[in-house]
N, C-alpha and C positions, 0 to 999 in steps of 0.2 A: 504494500500500500504506500502510495506516495502522498506526501503532504505538500500542498502549495500554499505559500504565504503571499497574500495579495495586499499591497499597500493601497488603501482606498484614497482616492483623490477626486475632487469634483471634475466634471467634464469641462467646465468653464467657470469664470467668475460669475457670481450671482447676477442674473439679468438686470436686477434693479440697481446694481452697482455699475453695470455697463451703460444703462439708460437711466440716469438719476432722475429724470423727469417722471419716470414710471414709479420710482420710490416715493416721490412727493405726492403723486396722485393716489397711490395705495395708502399712504399714511393719512391723507385727507379723507379718503373713503372710510378708513377705520375710525378716525376721529368723529366723523358724521354719525356713524353707527353708535359709537359710545355715548353720544348725547341723546339717545332715544329712550332711555329708561329700562332697557333690558337688564335684568339682574346680572351682575358681574360673574357670579358663580355659574349661572346658566351659560354665559358666553364661554367660560373656561371649559365647561363640560362639552359644549358643542365643538369647540376647537379640538379638544382632546379626542373625542369620538371620531370626528371626520379624519383626523390625522392617523388614528388607528386604522381606519378603513383604507386610507390611501397609502399607508406605509411610510409616512413622512417622519423619519427619526428626528430631524431637526425640530419640527413643530412639536413632536412628543416631548422632547427634552425641554424646550423652552416653555411649552404649555404646562408641564408638570411643575416647573419652577414658579411660573407665574400663578398658577392655581394655588399652590401652597402659600405663596405670599398673600393671597387674598382669602385665606382661611379654609381652603379645600383640604379634605382629609385624605390620607393615604388609602384608607379603606375604600373610599368612593372611587378614587382613581384606579386602584388595583382591580376592581370588579367592573369597571365601566363597560368593557366589551360584553359583559353578561348582565347589563343593567336590568333586563326584563325579569331576571331571577334574583335580583338583589333588593333588599328592603331599604336601601339607603337613600332613595331618590323620591322627590315629591311628584305628585301627579303632573304638575306643570313641567318639571324637568323631564319626566318621561315623555311627555308630548313633544318637547323640544328635541329630545334624542331620537324619537321616531321620525320626526320631520328631517332631522339631520341625516339620518341613514337613507331616507327616501331621496332627498335632494342630491346627496353624494353619490348614490347609485342609480342615477336616472335610467341607465340602459339595461338594468337588471330585470325589469318587468314591463308588461304591456301597459299598465297604468303606473307611470313612474312615481307620481305622488298621489296615492289613493285618497279619495274623498274623505274617508274616515280618519286618516292620519292628519289631513288638513283641518278637518272639523275639530278634532281633539286639540290641536294647537290653538285654533281660533277660540276655543272655549276657555283657554287659560291666559291668553294674551290679547290686550286691546289692539286696535289696528296699527298703531304706531310701534308698539313692541313687537307685534307679529312681523311687520315690515322690517324692523331691525333684526329680528331672528333670521328671516330669509336672506337679508343682506349679509349677515355675519356668516351664515353657512356658505354663501358664495365667496365671501372674503377668505375664509380659511381654505376653501378648495383652491382658490387662486394660489395662495402661498404654498399649499401642498404640491400642486402641480409644478410650480416653478422650481421648488426644491428637489423633488423627485426626478423630474425630467433632466435637470442639470447636474444631478449627483451630489448635491450639497450634503455635507457631513455633520452629524451630531457631534458635539464636543469641540467644535471649532469656533463658536461664536461666544462673545461675552454678553451675557444677559443683564 
């Protein structure tokens, strides 16, 4: 049996460093979402769950650190991929997580965002917070796709 050691390195500099105007736009997008009243812990759960689905180690690392800074517990983060079977989440958080999974996996089913998933989220969030939730799911998916596509590495950023 042979063992191969691979040194991981990004495919390129992060796209937002190559096109700084994109960084400014994405930061403004995030700031606009942050001002909409969506609970910060919900934002962190959404970010972490989408990053799990997309396999974005950079966002998982940063997301875990940021979530802990804002009072998130290790118990909740450790079982997030099994949130349906874990007692740690509120009904509103469960609705946000279900919507996150549907939006992140649009191509996985004939009805990408089922009406019942949407209705459950709408039952827990007013229109502005629901809009912020949809925007936040899109936002983390942008970051996941940029990082994964270009091979950005966890452990290389200062948070």
